[in-house]
TORTORLO-699108 format. One record per residue: y, x, z of N, C-alpha, C in turn. Coordinates in steps of 0.2 Angstrom, whole numbers, padded with zeros to 4 digits, always signed. Each point is the difference from the previous one (the first is absolute). Example, Ala and Ser with C-alpha at 12.3 -4.5 7.8 and 13.67 -1.06 7.14 Angstrom:
<pts>
-0028+0066+0039+0006-0004+0000+0006+0004+0000
+0005-0002-0004+0006+0004+0001+0005-0004+0003
</pts>
This chain:
<pts>
+0050+0035-0068+0001-0005+0007-0006-0002+0003
-0005-0002-0004-0006-0003+0003-0004+0006+0003
+0001+0006-0003-0004+0006+0004+0002+0001+0007
+0007-0002+0001+0003+0001+0006-0004-0005+0006
-0002-0006-0003-0003-0004+0005-0007+0003+0002
-0003+0004-0003-0006+0003+0002+0000+0004+0006
+0007+0003+0001+0001+0005+0005+0005-0004+0006
+0001-0007-0001+0004-0003+0004-0003+0000+0007
+0004+0001+0006-0002+0000+0007-0004-0006+0001
+0001-0006-0003-0003-0006+0001-0007+0000-0001
-0002+0004-0004-0007+0001-0002-0004+0005+0003
+0003+0004+0005-0003+0005+0003-0006-0002+0004
+0001-0005+0005-0006-0002+0004-0005-0003-0005
+0001-0004-0005-0006-0003-0004-0003+0006-0003
+0004+0005-0003-0003+0006-0003-0005+0003+0004
+0002+0002+0007-0004+0004+0005-0006-0005+0001
+0001-0006+0001-0006-0005+0002-0005+0000-0006
+0002+0000-0006-0005+0000-0005-0003+0007-0001
+0004+0005+0001-0003+0007-0001-0005+0001+0005
+0001-0002+0006-0006+0001+0005-0006-0004-0002
+0000-0006-0002-0005-0004-0002-0004+0003-0006
+0005+0003-0005-0003+0002-0006-0004+0006+0001
+0002+0005+0005-0003+0006+0002-0006-0001+0005
-0001-0006+0003-0005-0001+0005-0005-0005-0002
+0001-0005-0003-0005-0005-0001-0004+0002-0005
+0001+0003-0006-0005+0003-0005-0005+0004+0003
+0002+0004+0006-0005+0004+0003-0006-0004+0003
+0002-0006+0003-0005-0004+0003-0004-0003-0006
+0004-0001-0005-0004-0003-0007-0005+0004-0002
+0000+0007+0001-0005+0004-0002-0006-0001+0003
+0001-0001+0007-0007-0001+0004-0002-0007-0001
+0004-0005-0001-0002-0007-0003-0004+0001-0006
+0002+0004-0005-0004+0000-0006-0006+0004+0001
+0000+0005+0005-0006+0004+0001-0006-0005+0003
+0003-0005+0004-0005-0004+0003-0001-0007-0004
+0002+0000-0007-0001-0005-0005+0002-0007+0003
+0006+0001+0003+0003-0006+0003+0008-0001-0003
+0000+0002-0006+0007+0000-0003+0004-0007+0000
-0004-0005+0000+0003-0007+0000+0003-0002+0007
-0001+0005+0005+0002-0002+0006+0007-0001+0001
+0004+0005-0003+0008-0001+0000+0002-0007-0003
-0003-0002-0005+0002-0007-0003-0002-0005+0005
-0006+0000+0002-0002-0005+0004+0003-0001+0006
+0002+0006+0004+0004+0000+0006+0007-0002-0001
+0003+0003-0006+0006-0002-0002+0001-0008+0000
-0004-0003-0004+0000-0007+0000+0000-0004+0007
-0004+0003+0004-0001-0003+0007+0006+0002+0004
+0003+0005-0001+0007+0002+0003+0005-0005-0002
+0000-0001-0007+0005-0005-0002-0001-0007+0003
-0006-0002+0001-0001-0006+0003+0002+0000+0007
-0001+0005+0003+0002+0001+0008+0008+0000+0000
+0003+0003-0005+0008-0001+0000+0001-0007-0001
-0002-0003-0004+0002-0007-0001-0002-0005+0005
-0005+0001+0003-0002-0004+0006+0004+0002+0006
+0002+0006+0000+0005+0002+0006+0006-0003+0000
+0002+0000-0007+0007-0005-0001-0001-0007+0002
-0005-0003-0002-0002-0007+0002+0000-0001+0008
-0002+0005+0003-0001+0000+0007+0007+0002+0004
+0004+0002-0004+0007+0002+0003+0001+0008+0002
-0005+0003-0003+0000+0008+0002+0003+0003-0006
+0001+0007+0001+0002+0005-0006-0006+0001-0004
+0001+0001-0006-0005+0001-0005-0005+0006+0002
+0003+0006+0003-0003+0006+0001-0005-0001+0005
+0001-0003+0006-0005-0001+0005-0006-0004-0003
+0002-0006-0004-0006-0004-0002-0004+0004-0005
+0003+0005-0004-0004+0003-0005-0004+0006+0003
+0003+0003+0005-0004+0005+0004-0006-0003+0004
+0001-0006+0003-0005-0004+0003-0006-0001-0005
+0003-0003-0005-0005-0002-0005-0005+0006-0003
+0003+0005-0002-0003+0006-0002-0005+0003+0006
+0002+0000+0006-0004+0002+0005-0006-0005+0001
+0000-0006-0001-0005-0004+0000-0005+0001-0005
+0003+0002-0006-0004+0000-0006-0004+0007+0001
+0003+0005+0002-0004+0006+0002-0006-0001+0004
+0002-0004+0006-0006-0002+0004-0005-0003-0002
+0002-0006-0004-0005-0003-0003-0005+0003-0005
+0003+0005-0004-0004+0004-0004-0005+0003+0003
+0001+0002+0006-0005+0004+0005-0006-0004+0001
+0001-0007+0000-0006-0004+0002-0004-0001-0005
+0002+0001-0007-0005+0000-0005-0005+0006-0001
+0002+0005+0004-0004+0007-0001-0003+0002-0006
+0005+0000-0005-0002+0002-0007+0006+0003-0003
-0001+0004-0005+0005+0003-0003+0001-0003-0007
+0004+0002-0005+0001-0003-0006+0006-0005+0000
+0001-0004-0006+0006-0004-0001-0001-0007+0001
-0006-0003+0001-0001-0007+0001+0004-0003+0005
+0000+0004+0006+0003-0003+0006+0008-0001-0001
+0003+0005-0005+0007+0000-0001+0001-0006-0005
-0004-0002-0004+0000-0005-0005+0001-0007+0005
-0003+0000+0005+0001-0006+0004+0006+0000+0003
+0003+0005+0002+0006+0001+0003+0006-0002-0005
-0001+0003-0006+0005-0002-0005+0000-0007-0002
-0005-0003+0000+0000-0008-0002+0003-0003+0006
-0003+0001+0006+0003-0003+0006+0008+0001+0001
+0002+0006-0001+0007+0001+0001+0004-0003-0006
-0002+0000-0005+0003-0003-0007+0002-0007+0002
-0006-0003+0002+0000-0008+0001+0005-0001+0006
-0001+0003+0006+0004-0001+0006+0008+0001-0002
+0001+0006-0003+0007+0001-0002+0004-0005-0004
-0004-0002-0005+0003-0005-0005+0001-0007+0004
-0005-0002+0004+0001-0006+0003+0006+0000+0005
+0000+0006+0004+0005+0000+0005+0007+0001-0004
+0000+0003-0005+0007+0000-0004+0002-0007-0003
-0005-0004-0002+0001-0006-0002+0003-0005+0006
-0001+0002+0006+0002-0005+0005+0005+0004+0004
+0004+0005-0003+0006+0002+0004+0004+0004-0005
+0007-0002+0000+0004+0003-0004+0001+0008+0001
-0001+0001+0006+0001+0008+0001-0007+0003-0002
-0006-0003+0001-0006+0003-0002+0000+0001-0007
+0003-0004-0004+0001+0002-0008+0004+0005-0001
+0005+0001+0004+0004+0006-0001-0004+0006+0002
-0003+0000+0005-0004+0006+0003-0006+0002-0005
-0003-0006-0003-0005+0002-0005+0002+0003-0006
+0006-0002-0002+0003+0004-0006+0002+0007+0001
+0003+0001+0006+0001+0007+0003-0006+0004+0000
-0006-0002+0002-0005+0003+0001-0004+0002-0007
+0002-0005-0005-0002+0001-0006+0003+0005-0004
+0007+0000-0001+0004+0004-0003+0002+0007+0003
+0000+0000+0006+0002+0006+0004+0007+0000+0002
+0002+0002+0006+0007-0001+0003+0002+0006+0003
-0002+0006-0003+0002+0006+0003+0007+0001+0001
+0004-0002-0005+0008+0002+0000+0003-0005+0006
-0004-0004+0003+0003-0005+0005-0004+0002+0006
-0003+0005+0001-0004+0002+0006+0005+0004+0004
-0001+0000+0007+0005+0003+0005-0004+0005+0005
+0004+0001+0005-0003+0004+0005-0007-0002+0003
-0001-0006+0001-0006-0002+0002-0006+0001-0005
+0001-0001-0006-0005+0003-0005-0001+0007+0001
+0006+0004+0000-0001+0007+0000-0004+0002+0007
+0002-0003+0005-0005+0002+0006-0007-0001-0001
-0001-0006-0003-0007-0001-0001-0004+0005-0005
+0004+0002-0005-0002+0005-0004-0001+0006+0004
+0005+0002+0004-0001+0006+0004-0006+0000+0004
-0001-0005+0004-0006-0001+0004-0007+0001-0004
+0001-0003-0006-0007+0000-0004-0001+0008-0002
+0006+0003-0002-0001+0007-0002-0002+0004+0006
+0002-0001+0006-0003+0004+0006-0007-0002+0001
-0001-0006+0000-0007-0002+0001-0005+0003-0005
+0002+0001-0006-0005+0002-0005+0000+0008+0001
+0006+0003+0002+0000+0008+0001-0004+0001+0006
-0001-0004+0005-0004+0001+0006-0007-0001-0001
-0001-0007-0003-0007-0002+0000-0004+0002-0006
+0003+0001-0006-0004+0002-0006-0003+0006+0001
+0003+0006+0002-0004+0006+0001-0006-0001+0005
+0001-0004+0005-0006-0001+0004-0006-0004-0003
+0002-0005-0005-0005-0004-0003-0003+0003-0006
+0004+0005-0003-0002+0002-0007-0007+0002-0001
-0002+0005+0005-0006+0003-0001-0006-0005+0002
+0001-0005+0004-0005-0005+0002+0000-0005-0006
+0005-0001-0003+0000-0005-0006-0004+0003-0005
+0001+0007-0002-0003+0003-0005-0008+0001+0001
-0001+0001+0006-0008+0001+0002-0003-0007-0001
+0004-0005+0002-0004-0007+0000-0001-0002-0007
+0005+0002-0005-0001-0002-0007-0005+0004-0003
-0001+0007+0001-0004+0004-0004-0006+0002+0004
+0000-0001+0006-0006+0002+0004-0002-0006+0006
-0001-0006-0003-0001-0005+0005-0005+0001+0005
-0005+0004-0001-0005+0001+0004+0002+0004+0006
+0005+0004+0000+0003+0004+0005+0001-0003+0006
+0003-0007+0000+0001-0004+0006-0006-0003+0003
-0004-0002-0005-0006-0003+0001-0005+0004+0004
-0001+0007-0002-0004+0004+0003+0002+0002+0007
+0007+0001+0001+0003+0001+0007+0000-0005+0005
-0001-0007-0003+0001-0005+0004+0007-0003+0001
+0004+0003-0004+0007-0002+0001+0002-0006-0003
+0005-0004+0003+0002-0006-0003+0006+0000-0003
+0001-0002-0006+0006+0001-0004+0005-0006+0000
-0002-0005+0004+0004-0007+0000+0008+0002+0003
+0000+0005+0004+0007+0002+0003+0004+0003-0006
-0004+0005-0004+0004+0003-0005+0002-0005-0005
-0004-0004-0002+0001-0005-0006+0006-0005+0003
+0000-0002+0006+0005-0005+0002+0007+0004+0000
+0000+0006+0003+0006+0004+0000+0003+0001-0006
-0004+0002-0005+0002+0001-0007+0002-0006-0003
-0003-0006+0001+0002-0007-0002+0006-0002+0002
+0001+0001+0006+0007-0002+0003+0005+0004-0002
-0001+0007-0001+0005+0004-0003+0002-0003-0007
-0005-0001-0004+0002-0003-0007+0004-0006+0000
-0003-0005+0005+0003-0006+0001+0007+0000+0001
+0002+0005+0005+0007+0001+0002+0004+0003-0006
-0003+0005-0003+0004+0002-0007+0001-0005-0005
-0005-0004-0001+0001-0005-0005+0005-0005+0002
+0000-0003+0006+0005-0004+0003+0007+0002+0000
+0001+0007+0002+0007+0003-0001+0002+0000-0007
-0004+0002-0004+0002+0002-0007+0001-0007-0004
-0004-0005+0001+0001-0006-0003+0006-0003+0002
+0003+0001+0006+0006-0003+0002+0006+0003-0003
-0001+0007-0002+0006+0003-0003-0001+0000-0008
-0005+0001-0003-0001+0001-0007-0003-0006-0004
-0003-0004+0004-0004-0006-0003-0008+0001+0000
-0003-0006-0002-0008+0001+0001-0003+0004-0006
+0002-0001-0006-0003+0003-0005+0002+0008+0000
+0006+0001+0002+0002+0007+0000-0004+0004+0006
-0001-0004+0005-0004+0004+0006-0007+0002-0003
-0003-0006-0004-0006+0002-0003+0000+0006-0004
+0005+0000-0004+0000+0005-0006+0001+0007+0004
+0004+0000+0005+0000+0007+0004-0006+0002+0003
-0005-0005+0002-0006+0002+0003-0005+0002-0006
+0001-0003-0006-0005+0000-0005+0001+0006-0005
+0006+0000-0003+0001+0004-0006+0001+0007+0001
+0004+0003+0005-0001+0007+0000-0007+0003+0002
-0004-0003+0005-0006+0003+0000-0005-0001-0006
+0001-0005-0003-0004-0001-0007+0002+0005-0005
+0006+0002-0001+0002+0005-0004-0002+0007+0002
+0001+0002+0007-0001+0006+0003-0007+0001+0000
-0004-0004+0001-0008+0001+0001-0003+0002-0006
+0003-0001-0007-0003+0001-0006-0002+0007-0001
+0005+0005+0003-0002+0007-0002+0002+0004+0006
-0001-0002+0006+0002+0004+0006-0006+0005+0001
+0001+0006+0002-0005+0005+0001-0002+0000+0007
+0003-0004+0004-0001+0000+0008+0003-0006+0003
-0001-0001+0006+0003-0006+0004+0007+0002+0001
+0001+0006+0003+0007+0001+0002+0005+0000-0006
-0003+0003-0006+0004+0000-0006+0001-0008-0003
-0004-0003+0001+0000-0008-0002+0005-0003+0005
+0001+0001+0006+0004-0002+0004+0008+0002-0002
+0001+0006-0002+0006+0003-0002+0002-0003-0006
-0004-0002-0005+0001-0003-0006+0002-0008+0001
-0003-0003+0005+0001-0006+0001+0007-0001+0003
+0001+0004+0005+0008+0000+0003+0005+0002-0005
-0001+0005-0004+0005+0002-0005+0001-0005-0005
-0005-0003-0003+0001-0005-0005+0003-0007+0003
-0001-0002+0005+0002-0006+0003+0008+0002+0002
+0002+0005+0003+0007+0001+0002+0004+0001-0007
-0003+0003-0005+0004+0001-0006+0001-0007-0003
-0005-0004-0001+0001-0007-0002+0004-0004+0004
+0000+0001+0006+0005-0005+0005+0007+0003-0002
+0002+0006+0000+0006+0002-0001+0004-0002-0007
-0005+0000-0005+0002-0003-0006+0001-0007+0000
-0004-0004+0003+0000-0007+0000+0007-0002+0004
+0001+0004+0006+0006-0002+0004+0006+0000-0005
+0001+0006-0004+0006+0001-0004+0000-0006-0005
-0006-0001-0003+0000-0004-0006+0002-0008+0002
-0003-0002+0006+0001-0007+0002+0008-0001+0001
+0003+0005+0003+0008-0001+0001+0003+0000-0007
-0002+0005-0004+0004+0000-0006-0001-0005-0005
-0005-0003+0001-0003-0006-0005+0002-0006+0004
+0002+0000+0006+0000-0006+0004-0006-0005-0001
-0005+0003+0003-0007-0003+0000-0003-0001+0006
-0004-0004+0002-0004+0000+0006-0004+0006+0001
+0000+0002+0006-0003+0007+0001-0008+0000+0000
-0003-0005+0001-0008+0000+0001-0003+0001-0008
+0002-0005-0004-0003+0001-0007+0002+0007-0003
+0007+0003+0001+0001+0006-0003-0004+0005+0003
-0001+0000+0007-0005+0005+0003-0007+0000-0003
-0003-0006-0001-0006+0000-0002+0000+0003-0008
+0005-0002-0004+0000+0003-0006+0001+0007-0001
+0004+0003+0005+0000+0007+0000-0006+0003+0002
-0004-0002+0005-0007+0002+0002-0004+0000-0005
+0000-0005-0005-0004-0001-0006+0001+0006-0004
+0007+0001-0002+0002+0004-0005-0003+0008+0003
+0001+0001+0006-0002+0007+0003-0007+0001+0000
-0004-0006+0001-0007+0001+0002-0004+0000-0006
+0000-0005-0005-0004-0001-0005+0000+0006-0005
+0005+0002-0002+0000+0007-0004-0004+0005+0003
+0001+0001+0006-0003+0006+0004-0007-0001+0001
-0002-0006+0002-0007-0002+0001-0004+0001-0007
+0003-0002-0005-0004+0000-0007+0000+0007-0002
+0005+0004+0001+0000+0007-0002-0005+0004+0004
-0001-0001+0006-0005+0004+0004-0007-0002-0001
-0001-0006-0003-0007-0003-0001-0002+0004-0006
+0004+0003-0004-0003+0003-0007+0000+0008+0000
</pts>
């Protein structure tokens, strides 16, 4: 009987929503890890949560508030003009404090903060699916255009310096794309699950990949497989989706990463 729930039409939109995110977001995570900015997803996700709560306090829907906060965070990162994770630690601490203070001063804010923590994929609807589809389209169009320049900037930083080219536009475009992805994902599967999607599949795939394209294929395959398993397990066990997805990604990633390192 419980297995029938997995295929219930009620869950078709949530499943499609999560599947698009699981196939798309980890690919961005591969470039985030390449740039040594793996904490970006967690920092921006916390800012996203804060934006959603503040939006509720201002009488707005959480999604516009979350997207606005994520965009501001991506723009602010560019002002620091440095890579690494220290900027995202500041975002993490700021977002955490604002989200909790906002939740403490609004009954709805507390409900939103719990949803962002636990993940609410099974309660997502057409608006979330539309956002996931727009994200997928943006990644499909922009990532092939950005990929070569991102790789050159990471492995041959003097390439742009010698040619006199400025990379602020490249970095801002990529940062905005990551911010949009994390904001949409956190609204559907929760803050920590969004971080896990960005961090764990690339971490496991990078351990033994023979090339960049092969690494991206491993990232996508591992993420989608873990997502499908988590979707079914959360329904059958009647558990919140976010923690189950994180556990599924851990189970899929850790043994593979350890095996490939030996």
